[in-house]
C-alpha positions, 0 to 999 in steps of 0.5 A: 097289861094284865100283869101290870094290873096284878103288880099294881094291885099289891101297893096297899097290901104291902103297906098293910103287911109292913110293921111300920105305920102308914106315914113311915112306910109311905116315906121309905116307899117314896124315897126308895122309888127315886134311885130306882127310877133314876136308874131306869131313866139313865138306862132307857131314856138316854138323857131325856129325863135329866136334860130337861127340867120338870114343868110346873104341872109335873111338880104339882103332880108329884106333890099330889102323888106323894100326898095320895101315897101317904093317905093310902098307906095310912088307910091300909092300917085302918081299913081293909085293902078291899075297901081301899081298892074299890074306892080307888076304882072310882077315880075315872068317875071323879075325873069324868065329873071334873071334865063335866064341871069344866063344861063337857057334855054329860050323858045321863048314863054316865051320871047313873053309872057314877051313882051306881059305882059310888053306891056300891063302894059306899055299901062296902064302906058302911058294912066294913065300918059296921062290922068293925073291919074299918074304923072311921078314920080308915073310911075317910082316908080311903075316900081321900085317897080316891079324891087325891089320886083323881086330882093327880091324874087330872094334873098329870095329863097336862104334865105328860105333854111336856115330858117323856113317860120315864121322865114324868115318872122320875120327876113326879116320884122325886117331888112326891118325897116332899109331902111324905117328908112333911107328913113325917115331920109334922105328925111326928110319926116314927119312921123306924126302927125298920125290920126285915119285913119292912125292908121287904115290903118297901122293896116289893111295893117299890119294884112291883106296883110302884115301878114295874106295874106302872110301866107295864100298864102305861106301856100297854097303851100303845098296843091296846085300845084305851077302853079295853085297857081300862076294862082290864084295869077294873080287875084290880080290886079283885086281885087286891082282895086275893093278895090281901087274903094271901099276905095279910089274912084279910078274908073277903066278905060277901058284902065286899064281893057284892059291893065290888061287883056293883062298883065295877059295873058302875065304873065300867059303864061310866068309862064307856060314856064318860065326858072326854077332855078338850084337846088331844085325846089322852086316856092314860088316866083311865088305866091308873 
C-alpha cells in the first residue's frame, strides 16, 4: 500500500518537470496509458476486459478521469505540487458531502473535520498565491482537480460493480483520451515538439503513478482494512512535497507544512466519521 502511495504521489511532479504545457502533457500521458493497460489486461485479466463492453458508468468515469488529468497537469504549471496534493486529499470529504446530499445521516464531527481540512488547504492556497508561488489560475485549477476527481470516484464506484478491476482501469483510460484530445483541439495548445525529458516524464508518470501505483493501492484493499489503507493514503501530500523538492526544486514552505498538517488531520477525522453510501460497502474511493 505504502509503495503504491509513493508512486501515485509522483503524477503532478512529472507534469511540472516536463517541458510540455499541461494540456500537451496530459494528452500524451493519457494516450500512453492505453496500450500499457491493454497489455496488462491481456496478461492478467485473461479476456475479462475485452470480452465485455463497458457500461455507461465506466464511460462517464473515463471522461471525468481524462478531464481531471488535463486539469491537474495544467495546474502543475501554475501552482506548487504541494498545493495540488493537499487539495487532492479533500476528495474523501467531497465524496462524503455528496453522500450527505443524497440523504445519508451526517455526524457533526464530520462537518467540523471537513471544515478544518478545507481551512488548512485554503490557508496554503492563500499564502502560496500571496507569495506568488501560485497564480490565480493555478489555485482555481487545483480546486477544480479536487472536485473533478471526487466526481470520478463517485461514478467509478458504480462502474466497478459491472467490471473487473483491470477492465475498469483499461476502459476508463481509453475514454479518458476523449477530453484530453478535445482540450488540445479546442485550446490550440501545442502538443510538441516532444523532448527527451518529455518522453521520460510521460513514461514515468504512466508507469509509476498511472498504472503501477494505482494497481498497488487498489490491490492492497484485499489485505488491509479500508480505513487503515485510507490513513496510509494521507501520507501522499508529504511524498509529493518530497519529490517536488527533489525533481523540480520546489522547496516546501512553513505555511505549506502547517496547512498540510491541519488538512491531513481534518481529512483523517473525516474518514473515520464520513457518511457511508447506500448499498454494499465499497471503500475504494477513500484510497485514491
